C-alpha positions in Angstrom: 134.7 165.8 82.8 134.3 161.8 83.9 137.6 159.0 84.9 137.6 156.1 84.4 139.5 153.4 86.9 139.5 149.1 85.8 141.0 147.3 88.9 144.2 145.1 88.5 142.4 142.1 88.2 139.8 144.0 85.9 137.0 143.4 88.0 135.7 146.4 88.3 135.7 149.4 86.1 134.0 152.9 87.1 133.3 156.2 85.7 132.8 159.3 87.6 131.2 162.1 87.0 130.1 165.5 88.8 126.8 167.4 88.0 125.5 170.4 89.1 122.6 168.7 90.6 121.4 167.3 94.0 122.3 163.6 95.0 118.3 162.7 95.8 117.2 164.4 92.6 119.9 162.8 90.5 118.9 159.5 91.9 115.8 160.0 91.0 116.7 159.9 87.1 119.1 156.8 87.3 116.6 154.9 89.5 113.6 156.4 86.5 114.4 152.5 84.7 111.9 153.1 82.0 114.4 156.0 80.9 117.4 154.5 80.8 117.4 153.9 77.4 117.9 157.8 77.4 121.8 157.0 79.0 123.1 153.9 78.2 124.3 153.7 73.9 123.7 149.7 74.5 120.6 149.5 76.8 117.6 150.4 74.4 115.3 150.3 76.7 113.9 148.9 80.6 110.4 147.2 82.5 109.7 146.3 85.6 109.0 143.2 86.3 106.2 141.9 88.7 104.2 142.9 92.1 107.5 145.5 92.1 107.1 148.3 89.8 110.2 150.5 92.0 113.9 151.0 93.1 113.2 148.7 96.1 115.9 145.9 96.9 114.2 142.9 95.5 112.7 144.3 92.8 113.5 143.1 88.9 113.4 145.0 85.3 114.0 143.6 81.6 116.8 145.9 80.3 116.4 145.5 76.6 120.5 145.5 74.5 121.8 145.8 71.2 125.6 146.1 70.2 125.4 146.0 66.3 123.7 143.1 64.5 123.4 141.7 68.3 120.2 141.8 70.3 119.1 140.5 73.4 117.7 141.3 77.0 118.9 141.1 81.0 116.9 140.0 83.7 118.6 142.2 87.1 117.5 142.6 90.3 117.5 145.4 92.3 120.5 144.8 95.2 121.4 148.2 96.5 118.6 151.2 96.8 119.1 153.8 98.6 117.7 157.3 97.5 120.5 160.3 97.3 123.6 157.2 98.1 123.0 154.6 95.9 121.5 151.9 93.1 122.9 148.5 92.2 121.6 145.6 90.6 122.6 142.3 89.2 121.8 140.1 85.5 120.5 137.2 86.9 122.0 134.5 85.3 125.6 136.2 84.8 126.4 137.7 88.0 127.6 140.5 86.8 126.2 143.1 89.4 125.6 147.1 88.2 125.6 149.9 90.4 125.2 154.3 91.3 127.2 155.9 93.5 126.0 159.2 94.7 128.0 161.4 96.4 127.3 164.9 97.4 130.2 167.2 96.1 129.2 171.1 97.6 125.9 171.8 95.7 126.2 169.0 93.3 126.9 165.6 93.3 129.8 162.7 92.5 127.6 160.2 90.2 129.9 156.7 90.1 129.0 153.8 88.0 130.7 150.8 88.2 130.5 147.1 86.8 131.9 145.0 88.8 132.7 141.0 87.8 134.4 139.6 90.5 130.6 137.5 90.9 130.3 137.2 87.8 129.5 133.5 86.4 132.9 134.0 84.4 132.6 130.9 81.6 128.7 132.1 81.0 130.2 135.3 80.1 133.1 134.7 78.1 130.6 131.9 76.2 128.1 134.7 75.5 130.5 137.3 74.3 131.6 135.1 71.2 127.8 137.7 69.7 128.6 140.6 70.6 132.3 140.2 69.7 134.2 139.1 72.8 134.7 139.6 76.1 137.4 141.8 75.5 136.5 143.7 73.1 132.7 144.2 74.5 134.3 145.1 77.7 136.3 148.2 76.5 132.9 149.1 74.3 131.3 149.3 78.1 133.6 151.4 79.6 133.2 154.2 77.1 129.5 153.0 77.4 129.7 154.0 81.2 131.3 158.1 80.2 128.8 158.2 78.0 125.7 157.2 80.3 127.3 159.6 82.4 127.7 162.7 80.8 124.1 162.2 79.4 123.2 161.8 82.7 124.7 165.3 83.9 123.0 166.9 80.8 120.0 166.0 82.1 120.3 167.0 85.1 121.7 170.0 85.1 119.2 170.8 82.5 116.5 170.1 85.2 
């Protein structure tokens, strides 16, 4: 079961799911960015850029996205990477921060995905959102997409 929570300022969206797998195993799935296209309804694929080819602070990757007819790529930098605990990245140029928090829950994991726009360059986000149907409508889709992403990660982790 997932739950969504939006702060009053709408700066941070989050969705959470409980997974019957240990945090380290779930972290390994999430940080294998080559599989992001399997999880996300909007991101079709990702690949590492530069010399760092893994989930470590400072590593960069590009994500390829789609929504309706719109197609775009984003370059992100990993800002947090602690195996079994956290993984987060910030979209370069926009400042939006996406993250995952892994918390032990009995023999399993409570996995929370977050989208934080508190450090975002809102004028740039608003200008670009015209191409994906507007900022508010897209935010609603991103919230629903977070729940889909977590459900897909849960299914993969529990099938392993």
